[in-house]
C-alpha positions in Angstrom: 0.0 0.0 0.0 1.3 3.4 -1.0 1.1 6.1 1.7 -0.2 9.6 0.8 3.3 11.0 1.1 4.9 8.6 -1.3 5.5 9.1 -5.1 5.9 5.8 -6.9 8.2 5.4 -9.9 7.2 3.5 -13.0 10.9 2.8 -13.9 12.7 -0.5 -13.0 16.2 -1.2 -12.0 16.6 -3.5 -15.0 15.5 -0.7 -17.4 18.0 1.7 -15.8 20.8 -0.8 -16.0 20.1 -1.7 -19.6 19.8 1.9 -20.8 23.0 3.1 -19.0 25.0 0.1 -20.2 23.8 0.6 -23.7 24.6 4.3 -23.6 28.2 3.4 -22.4 28.5 1.1 -25.4 27.5 3.8 -27.8 29.8 6.5 -26.6 32.7 4.1 -26.1 33.1 2.3 -29.5 36.1 3.4 -31.6 37.2 5.7 -28.7 40.6 5.7 -27.0 38.8 5.1 -23.7 36.1 2.4 -23.5 33.6 1.6 -20.8 33.6 -2.1 -21.4 30.8 -4.2 -20.0 32.5 -7.5 -19.1 29.5 -9.5 -20.3 30.2 -8.3 -23.8 32.8 -9.6 -26.3 35.6 -7.4 -27.7 36.6 -7.6 -31.3 40.0 -8.9 -32.2 41.2 -5.3 -33.1 40.0 -4.0 -29.7 41.8 -6.8 -27.8 45.0 -5.8 -29.5 44.5 -2.1 -28.9 43.4 -2.0 -25.3 46.1 -3.0 -22.8 45.3 -0.9 -19.7 42.3 -1.0 -17.4 40.5 0.3 -14.3 37.4 -1.3 -12.8 34.0 0.3 -12.2 31.4 -1.6 -10.1 27.9 -0.1 -10.3 24.7 -1.0 -8.6 21.7 0.3 -10.5 18.7 1.5 -8.5 15.4 3.1 -9.3 14.5 6.2 -7.4 11.3 6.6 -5.5 9.8 9.9 -4.3 8.5 11.6 -1.1 6.3 14.6 -0.8 7.6 17.5 1.3 6.8 17.5 5.0 5.4 21.0 4.6 2.9 19.6 2.0 2.0 16.4 3.8 2.6 16.6 7.5 4.9 14.0 9.1 3.3 11.4 11.3 4.1 11.4 15.1 3.2 7.7 15.6 5.8 5.6 17.4 5.7 2.9 14.8 5.8 5.2 11.8 7.7 4.2 8.7 11.4 5.1 8.4 10.4 7.1 5.3 8.7 9.5 7.6 12.0 10.0 9.4 13.6 10.9 6.0 11.0 13.5 5.4 11.4 15.0 8.9 15.2 14.9 8.6 15.3 16.8 5.3 12.8 19.4 6.6 14.8 19.9 9.8 18.1 20.5 7.9 16.5 22.6 5.2 17.4 20.2 2.4 15.4 20.3 -0.8 12.3 18.1 -0.5 9.9 19.1 -3.2 10.0 16.2 -3.8 12.7 14.1 -2.1 14.1 11.2 -4.1 15.4 8.1 -2.3 16.3 4.5 -2.6 16.8 1.7 0.0 19.7 -0.7 0.3 19.1 -4.2 -1.0 18.5 -7.2 1.2 21.3 -9.8 1.4 20.9 -12.2 -1.6 20.7 -15.9 -1.0 23.9 -16.6 -3.0 25.8 -13.6 -1.5 28.4 -13.8 1.3 27.7 -10.2 2.4 25.3 -7.4 2.0 25.5 -5.8 -1.4 26.4 -2.4 0.1 29.4 -3.9 1.8 30.6 -5.6 -1.4 30.4 -2.2 -3.2 32.3 -0.6 -0.3 35.2 -3.1 -0.6 35.9 -1.8 -4.1 35.2 1.9 -3.5 38.1 4.4 -3.7 40.7 1.7 -4.4 43.9 1.8 -6.4 42.4 0.3 -9.4 38.6 0.3 -8.8 35.7 2.6 -7.9 32.2 1.4 -6.9 29.0 3.3 -6.5 25.2 3.3 -6.8 23.6 4.8 -9.9 20.0 6.0 -9.8 17.9 8.2 -12.2 16.8 11.7 -11.2 13.4 11.0 -12.8 10.5 9.0 -11.5 8.6 8.8 -14.8 9.5 6.7 -17.9 8.8 9.6 -20.3 11.0 12.1 -18.4 13.7 9.5 -18.3 13.6 8.9 -22.0 13.4 12.6 -22.7 16.9 12.9 -21.1 18.2 10.3 -23.5 16.7 12.1 -26.5 18.2 15.4 -25.2 21.6 13.6 -25.4 20.7 12.5 -28.9 19.8 16.1 -29.9 23.1 17.3 -28.6 25.0 14.9 -30.9 22.4 14.8 -33.7 22.0 11.1 -33.9 20.0 8.5 -32.0 22.7 6.3 -30.4 21.0 2.9 -30.8 20.2 3.4 -34.5 23.1 5.2 -35.9 26.5 3.5 -35.9 28.6 6.1 -37.5 28.9 9.0 -35.0 31.2 8.5 -32.0 32.7 10.6 -29.3 36.4 10.1 -29.9 40.0 11.2 -29.5 40.4 14.6 -27.9 36.8 15.4 -27.1 35.9 12.1 -25.3 37.0 12.8 -21.8 36.0 16.4 -21.7 32.6 15.7 -23.2 31.6 13.0 -20.7 30.9 15.5 -18.0 28.4 17.4 -20.2 26.3 14.5 -21.6 22.7 15.2 -20.6 21.7 11.6 -20.1 24.6 10.9 -17.7 23.8 14.1 -15.8 20.3 12.8 -15.2 21.6 10.1 -12.8 23.0 10.4 -9.3 26.0 8.4 -8.3 26.8 7.7 -4.7 29.9 6.0 -3.4 29.2 3.9 -0.2 31.0 5.3 2.8 30.6 2.9 5.7 29.9 -0.8 6.4 26.4 -1.8 7.5 25.0 -4.8 9.4 21.5 -4.5 8.0 19.9 -3.4 4.7 17.5 -1.1 6.6 19.2 2.1 5.4 18.3 4.7 2.8 20.0 7.3 0.7 17.9 10.4 0.0 18.7 13.3 -2.4 17.3 16.2 -4.4 16.1 16.1 -8.0 19.3 17.9 -9.0 21.5 15.1 -7.7 22.7 17.0 -4.7 22.0 17.3 -0.9 22.5 13.6 -0.3 21.3 12.2 3.1 22.2 8.9 4.7 19.7 7.4 7.2 20.3 6.8 10.1 20.7 10.5 9.7 23.8 12.1 8.2 24.3 14.6 5.4 26.8 13.1 3.0 27.2 15.9 0.5 25.4 19.1 -0.5 27.2 19.3 -3.8 25.9 17.6 -7.0 27.3 14.1 -7.5 25.9 13.0 -10.8 27.0 10.1 -13.0 28.5 12.5 -15.5 30.4 14.4 -12.7 31.8 11.2 -11.2 32.8 9.5 -14.4 34.6 12.6 -15.7 36.4 13.0 -12.4 37.4 9.4 -12.1 38.6 9.1 -15.7 40.7 12.3 -15.3 42.1 10.8 -12.1 43.0 7.5 -13.9 44.9 9.6 -16.5 46.6 12.1 -14.2 47.3 9.8 -11.3 48.3 6.8 -13.5 45.6 4.5 -12.1 45.4 2.4 -15.2 46.9 -1.0 -14.7 48.3 -3.5 -17.3 45.4 -5.8 -18.0 47.6 -8.8 -17.2 48.0 -7.4 -13.6 44.5 -6.1 -13.0 42.8 -9.4 -12.1 45.5 -10.1 -9.5 45.3 -6.7 -7.9 41.5 -7.0 -7.8 42.2 -10.4 -6.0 40.1 -12.4 -8.4 40.4 -16.0 -7.4 41.2 -18.4 -8.9 43.0 -16.3 -11.6 44.8 -19.0 -13.6 41.7 -21.2 -14.0 39.9 -18.3 -15.8 42.6 -17.9 -18.4 41.8 -18.7 -22.0 42.5 -17.2 -25.4 41.2 -13.9 -24.1 43.9 -13.9 -21.3 43.0 -11.6 -18.4 39.7 -10.5 -20.0 38.4 -14.0 -19.4 39.2 -13.7 -15.7 37.6 -10.3 -15.5 34.5 -11.6 -17.3 34.1 -14.6 -15.0 34.5 -12.3 -12.0 32.0 -9.9 -13.4 29.5 -12.6 -14.1 29.8 -13.9 -10.5 29.6 -10.4 -9.1 26.3 -9.9 -11.0 24.8 -13.3 -10.3 25.7 -13.2 -6.6 25.2 -9.5 -5.8 23.5 -7.8 -8.7 26.5 -5.6 -9.2 27.4 -4.7 -12.8 31.2 -4.5 -13.7 32.6 -2.3 -16.3 36.3 -2.0 -17.2 37.6 1.4 -18.3 40.0 0.4 -21.1 42.7 2.4 -22.7 46.0 2.0 -24.6 49.4 2.6 -23.1 50.8 4.4 -26.1 47.8 6.7 -26.4 48.0 7.4 -22.6 51.6 8.5 -22.9 50.9 10.8 -25.8 47.8 12.2 -24.0 49.7 12.9 -20.9 52.5 14.7 -22.9 49.8 16.9 -24.5 48.5 17.8 -21.1 51.9 18.6 -19.6 
């Protein structure tokens, strides 16, 4: 039963995951940097070109909405929903709440050894990996797809129909931070371990003013997917976070490494790891791929 202060979304996590992964594929092909979904196959030419990598782990969520406490008064019942506490918290701290967007953590899966949140945390802010939640800043399918079409208008072609246009070479990294579709998603890096799934992240429709409940303000600045990807990719370049693909599985502590080797070399190990991560925890793995020669040239241009 939906309470009068709740705004339900007609999106699904599967839809968000599919659309974002598909968009990554479109903007990455024939580019010097590629956001590679480990469940996909690389061409022979790509396997020869890409020799450096950095891992992104993403948990896709759908956002739900809450009406402002000033519009629908907060209940004072002792056994009230935790969602009421979110509304009260945001009103008390003067955070945008017209409406509030939020998502809950996921329950521990049957096949999982730990809560999904803690698995993400393990790979967050690491030498060769970053992990975060991704949720749309829209509650309605039409609004969500409008943001995709806005991205298409910007680049003149519909990405899933036209195969000729690509973001490439010098404009790829700088453009990521301005892509409308990517700006319409919030990205939240987990910051602490939990012992239960009964926690929520709340945020504004602009991807800012992020709250963690039990209550804490995580950030008042926008942390959108476009912002995070742009920052992380720049950091991979400037701080030399890209690893040789032959070393990446070992540093990520993928076990057993050798048994996953085949004609694809380390990509097979990364693929097997990604499949297990998705099947056990619902976490999607992408590898940011690049080429060592290109990186050297690119850094020299920036110097």
